[in-house]
Structures are given as C-alpha cells and as structure tokens.
N, C-alpha and C positions, 0 to 999 in steps of 0.2 A: 537428292531434293529436287523437285520439279522446278523449272526456272520460272513458271507462272501458273495461275489457276484462273480460269474463267469464271465470273461470277455474274449474277443478276441481282441488281439492287432494287429495292423498292421504295420509292419516294411516298411522301406524306399522303398524296393524292392517289396513291396505288400505281402510278406509272412505273413500269418496269425499265431499268437502264442495264444496257450491256457494259460489263467492266472486266478488267483484267488486273489480278493481284501478283505482284512480284515478292516473294518472301526475301526477307534480309538474308544475304549470303555472309558467312563468316562470324566471328564472335563478337565483334564491336557493334553494339546496338545503338542506332541513332533514332531520333524522333522520325516517324514514319512520314513519307512524302505523298501528298496528294497532287496528281498532275491533272490540271483543268485545261482542255484544250482550246485552241483558237476557234473563231466562227468557221463552221464548215470543215473542220478537220477531225479525222477519226482517230481513235486511240492507237491504231496500228502505226500511225506515223511517228509515235513516241516510243516504240517497242525497243529499239537499239539503246536509246538513253535510259529507259527505265531498267533495262537488264544491267546496264553499267552502274547505275545508281544502286541497285540491289547489291551488286558485288562490292560496293564501297561501304555497305552496312546499313543502308537504308531500305526498310519495306516500302514498297510503292504501290499504289493504286492509280489506274488511269481508266478513264471511262468515256462512252459517247454521250453527249448531251441528248436529250430528247429530240426526236425528229432528225438526228444525224446517225450515219453509219447504222450499226447493229441496233440502235435504240429508235430506229425508225420502224413503226409497226403499222402495216397497211400501206396505202399510196400516200406519196409526199403531198399531193394536193389536199388530201383530208387531214393533214396534220395541223393542230392548233397549237403546236409549241411556240414559245415566245422567249425572248432573251430574259425577261423578268422570271419566267419559269425556271430557266437554268439557274439563277442566283438564289431564288426563294425556294426551290424544290429539289432540284438536281444536286447542286453542290452540298447542301446539307445532308442529304442522303449519302453521298459519298464520303463525308467526313465521318458520319457515324458508322458507316461500313468498315472503314479503314481502323477505326478505334476499336471496333468489335473484333476484328481480325487479329489485331496486334496486342490488345490489352493496354495500350497506351492512353494517356489521358488528353494529349493534344497532338495535332498534326501540323507539319509544315506544308503550307499550300504553295505550290509552284504552277503559277498560271501563265499560259502562253496567250498573248494579246487579249482577247476577250475574256479568257479565263482567269486573267489577273485583274480585271476591271470591276468585278462584281461582289467583292467582299462586304462592301457596305450595305448590301440588301440581304446578306446571309444571316438567317436568324440565330444559328449556333456558331457566330463568328468567335465566340469566347473560347471555343475549342481549338482555334487556330493559334499557333505560338508564334509563326513567322510567315510573312507573305513575300514571296519572290516572284515579281512580275517580269516575265521575259517578253522583250518587245511590247511592253506594256505602255499604253498610252490611252487618251481619249479618243484618238482617231479623228479629231476635228478637222473638217475638210479644208478649212483655211489654213491649217497648220501642215497639210500634206506637202510632199514635194515630188519632183520628177514626173514620171508619166502617170503616176497614181494620182496626182492632183487634178489631172484631166480626166482620168478613167473613172474615179470614184463618182463625181457628180452625174456622169453619163449613167453609170450603174444605179445609182440611188434614185434618179429623177427620170430616167427613161426605160432602162432595161427591167428594172423592178416592177414598175406600174404596168407596163406592158405585158410581162411574163406572168404577173399576178392574174391579169384578166384572161390571157390566152391559155395558160398552163395551169394556173391555180397555185404557183409557187414562184420563188425567186430564182432565176437561172444564174448561176455563177461558174459553174463548172467549164462552160465553153470559153470563158475569158480567164481561165486559170485562177479562179479565186475560191478554190476549195469546192466542197460538195454543194449541190443545189440546196436551196434553204427553204424550210417552211415559210409561208406567206408572212406570217406575223413575225417571224425573225428577221426576215428581209425588211419589212415595214419598219420594225423598230431600229434596226441597224442604221437605216437612213435617217429616221428622227434623231436618234441619240448622237450621230456624228454631225449633224446639221448645225449644231451649236455647241459652244464649249461645255464640258462637264459630263458628257456621255449619259450615264445612268440617272444623273441629276435632273435630266430633262423630262423624266417620268415621275419623280417625286411629286406627290399631291395630285397626280392625274390618274395613273394605273397603279402606282406603287405608294403605299401610304405607311410602311415601316422602314424607317431609315437609322442605320447604325453607324454611320460615318464618324459621327462626333465621339462615339464610345470606343472606337478602336485605338488602342495605344500600343500596339505591337510593332516590331521592327518590320519595315516595308522597305524592300530593295528593288529597284527598277534597273534592269539591264537591257540596254538598246545598242544597236549598231549605228555607227556614223553615217552608213549608206542606207539605213531603213527609211522608206518613203512614207511609212504610215507613223511609225512611233519616233517622230522627229523630237528634238529637244523641246519645242515648244509644246507639243502634245504629251510629252512625258510630264513636263511641269504642270500641265493641266490636270493630269490625273493625280500627281502628288497632292495638289492643293486641296483635293476632296477629303483628305484625312489630316485635319489640322492638329490632331493630338497624337498622332503616330510618330514613331522614330524613323523618319524617311531618309533614304539614301539613293543616289543616282550613279550608276556606272556605265559609262560610254565605251564600247568596244570599237576599237578601229581596226578594220580587217587587215592592213598590212602589218600591224604588230603581231598578228597572229598568222602571218604568212598566208592569208587569203586575198583574193582579188575582191570578194564580195561577202557579205554575212546577210545583209537585209532582214527581211521580217521573218524568215522562216528557216534559215540554214543552221542556227544554233543547235538544233536537234538531230542534224543529219550526221551520219558517221564520217562524212568528209571533213566535218568541222568538230570532231571529237576533241581536238586540243582546247576547246573552249568549255568542255564539261567541267574540268576542275574548277574553273571560274564560277560556273552555276552552282556547283556543290558547295564551295566555300561560302556563297551567300546563304545556304541553308543553315549555316552555323554562325550567326551574328555575334 
C-alpha cells in the first residue's frame, strides 16, 4: 500500500487546494484525522507525524491553506486569501474530502496553532467529532512572552504594513515565522491578535456566521510550558470561546520528556516523536 496519495481539493468557491492523504495502516480503524496547519506552515512539515499516525490506525489528510505552499496559484502579491477563507472555505472542503476518502461520518480535527483556532466559523463543524488544538491559543499580543512578546508587535505594526506596500504581501520568512503570507492573511493575523478572542474580532464585521455556541464536542488544547505564543493566558482565551464544549488543557513540560525545549513548533518534529503518543491519546477522548 502507498504511504500517501497527493490530492487536489475543490472548495465551495472552486479554489483548488493541494493535499496529501495517508491511508490507515493495519487492521485497527480509528476516526480519521484532519491536520490543519499553522499560519505559513506547509503540509510537508507534518509528513513524519502523519505517517506515524497512519501506522497507529488513523487515516490522515493534511493540506496547504490557500495562498500557502502548493495552494498558492500565481504570484503571492496577487493572492486574495484570508484567514477567514481558511475557516469558512478551506477547512470545510478538507473535512468533506477526508470523509469521502474514508467513508467515515466524522473526522478528528488536529489543528496546529491557527489550524486549531477556526472551528467556530467552519460551517460543517457538525462533522467534527473531536478537536485537538496543538499549541492552540488566541495569540493575543499581551499574553505573549519571551522574545516573541517584542517581535510580534514589530511584525504586526511595522514589517507587515511596510511589506504590504513595497512587496504586496506580508514578509515573515526572513524572521523565521514560516512562509511569506498573502496580504489579507497578514492583515487579519495582526488584527485578530491585537485583542483577546482572535477570530471573535471579525464577527459582525467580515464574518457573519458564528458557530462557537453550537459546538459541544471534546476540545483538548496541548501546549508547552516554554511556548512564547500559546501561553497559559492565551490558551485560556481560546478555550473560553467555546462555552458549551467539553474543554481540557494539557501543559507539556520539556524536561519531563527529556527535551530542552518544545516551543510552538517542535511537537511535530521527529526529534520530539516521544510526544506523539500524547497527541494521539488526545484524539481518543
């Protein structure tokens, strides 16, 4: 059996997304897992973890959000992609594609950072059985810590506005913050993180369909004690957006897993694969 299959997903607005499907390996069938990436992170970053999940009995789909990686079509400066497009169009298409590939009725959504922040605006949220938000939080600037507390305001208030004018997009790659971003993604990222509540800052302005109150599934947030973005305060800020969900917070301390650091990104790296059973356990609440 092939370890993966490359797919093209079609969103409701006909936008094509690049995706990769990992069939379940072995006889034990689990609820399939949709991996939703962090801001500016491509599906390739999750390859090792997705392969491992498939070996544990999970069928897995991971994709690039529009405007990112192989889901960028044309020049970045011409992309009109936005974060709300990711939640209202991209994630719904990925959910339906995974259900079609597997014949399942529901998916587990494993979202990394931004990928775990958007379920409240996903119209087919009722097809999600369980949300696991890895390094999930609202990213509110006042809740940040370490060097990110100082870097984020500079990125949001100086780098993004200037690069938007000069280049036509948000430059992030040169400061090690993932792929460069479509201008509207960069603009919304700055807006959403400027106040508590993240996506709540767009409700009634550019987003008019809100499902946060309707969501009653288990939601587990896993974050590291040394994460400068998903701090305890920002994790709690995310949890409060789902008042009727069954929420759980799990803090990982690097030293307990024999690591010097875990941070915001390392949970998916092979160097930290001793954390993967913790993530997989959260998929079976």
